[in-house]
N, C-alpha and C positions, 0 to 999 in steps of 0.2 A: 651402778656401783662398779668401779674398775676392779679388775682381778689383781690380787696381790700375788707376787711371785716369790717363792722360797724354794731353794733346793737343798737337799741334805747331802753332805760330802763326807766321805771317809775313804782313806786309802785301803783299808781292810774291809771286807764284807761283814757288815753287822746286821744280819737279817732280822733279828728280834727288834732292834732299834728301828729299822726301816719299816717293819710292820706297825710298830707303835706310831711312827711319824705318819704313816698312811692313814691310820685310824683318826689322826688329828686333822686330816685333810691335805697333807703334803703328798703330792703325787710325782714330784720330780726328784730324781736322784742322779748323782754323778758317779762315774767309775773311771779308773785310770788305766791306760795302757802305758807301761813304763819300760824304758830301755836302759835305765841307769840305776845306780844304787844311791842311797842317802849318804850323809856325811860319815856314818859309821860303817859303810861298806855293806849294808843290808839292803835287800830289795824293798822298794816302796810298797809293793803288793805281794800277795801270795801267788799271783799269776806271773809266770815267767815271761820274759820279753818276747814280742812277736817278730821283731827285726833280728834275724839270726845271722845274716850275712848280706853283702851287697845284692840288692834286688831279690832277696830270699826272705820270705816271711812265713811264719807258722801261726795261723789264727785259731788253732784248736783251743788253747786256753782262753783266748779272747771270747770265743763262742761259748765256752763253758761258763765264763764270768757272766755273760748276758743271760744265759739259761738260768743260772742260779739266782740272779737278781729278779728275773721275771717269775721264777717259781715262788719267791718270797713275796713279791708284790706284783701280781699278774697285770695290773693296769698301769704300771709305772711308766712314766716318761723318763727316758734316759739321756743324759748328757755325757758323752765320752770325752774325757780329757786325754790328750795325747802328749806324752813326754817327748820333747824335741831335743833333749840332750843326746849327744852321740853315745852309742854303746861302747863299753870298755874295749871290745875287740877292734873297733874302728880307731880309737885313740891309741891303742898299743902299736898300731902300724907305724905311727910316727913319721909319716911322709911330709906333712906340711911344715913350712918354715916358721910360721908365726900364728898368733891367735886370729889375726884377720884372715889369713889364708884358710885356717881351720873353719872359721865361720862361713866364708864364701863357699868352700867345698861342701860343707854340711848343708847349706841352703840349696846348693845345686842338687845334692842327693835327694833332699826333701822334695824339691820341685820335680825332679825326674820321677820320683815315686808317685807324686800326685798325677803326673802326666800318664804314667802307667795305668793308674786307676781311672782317670777321667777322660783321657783322650790325647790326641797328638798336638804338639805345638805347631804354630804357624797359622792357625785359624785367626781370623780378624787381624792379621799382620803381627801377631805376638810371637816372639821367638824365645828359645831357651836362654840365649845370651842376654836378653832384656830382663830376665828374672832376677839376676843377681847384680 
């Protein structure tokens, strides 16, 4: 018999619900790392953004989020959703001329962040300019 896949998602930690879901056999949960606010100007999660400036990250609340999830459901499998919307401080700088330019710059920043975490460009003939 094939395994069925179901993940529980909530932007806010709902630990009692997660424990009940685990008792029903659901072992996969998602959580979100958010950089932006919702349409009402409120944060998506109670955990503050990790991206606080260019190439400057604070993972303390991210780590706390993971610790709290695993304290509620110790054998949980976690899926981390990453908000790729630019943070408000980046948008307020107002340097790009157009939405296309904003998108291209943001994709470059994401790629550079990934390079910082995963390794240097140029391996296997791939360059930063080819990313966007």
